[in-house]
C-alpha positions as CSV (number, residue, x, y, z in Angstrom):
1,X,-11.7,-17.1,-13.6
2,X,-15.0,-15.7,-12.5
3,X,-14.7,-12.4,-11.2
4,X,-17.7,-11.2,-9.3
5,X,-18.4,-7.4,-7.5
6,X,-18.8,-8.8,-4.2
7,X,-16.1,-8.3,-1.8
8,X,-17.3,-9.3,1.5
9,X,-13.6,-8.8,3.5
10,X,-13.2,-5.4,1.5
11,X,-10.0,-6.7,-0.2
12,X,-9.7,-3.8,-2.7
13,X,-10.6,-1.1,0.4
14,X,-8.0,-2.7,2.6
15,X,-5.4,-3.1,-0.6
16,X,-5.8,1.0,-1.3
17,X,-5.0,2.1,2.6
18,X,-1.8,0.2,2.4
19,X,-1.0,0.4,-0.9
20,X,-1.0,4.9,0.4
21,X,0.7,4.0,3.6
22,X,2.9,1.3,2.5
23,X,4.6,4.0,0.3
24,X,4.4,7.3,1.9
25,X,7.0,4.9,4.5
26,X,8.8,3.8,2.2
27,X,9.5,6.8,0.8
28,X,10.8,8.0,4.5
29,X,12.8,5.0,4.2
30,X,14.6,5.9,1.5
31,X,14.5,9.3,2.0
32,X,16.4,8.8,5.5
33,X,18.9,6.3,3.8
34,X,20.0,9.0,1.0
35,X,20.4,11.6,3.9
36,X,23.2,8.8,6.3
37,X,25.2,8.4,2.5
């Protein structure tokens, strides 16, 4: 597979943003789950 430095759709940036927000969301869901148990 050929790796190019160009990233016209900014996949790396989008992935970084999603990773952070998704992690926080999952963490909240887990905390809420343990409160109920």
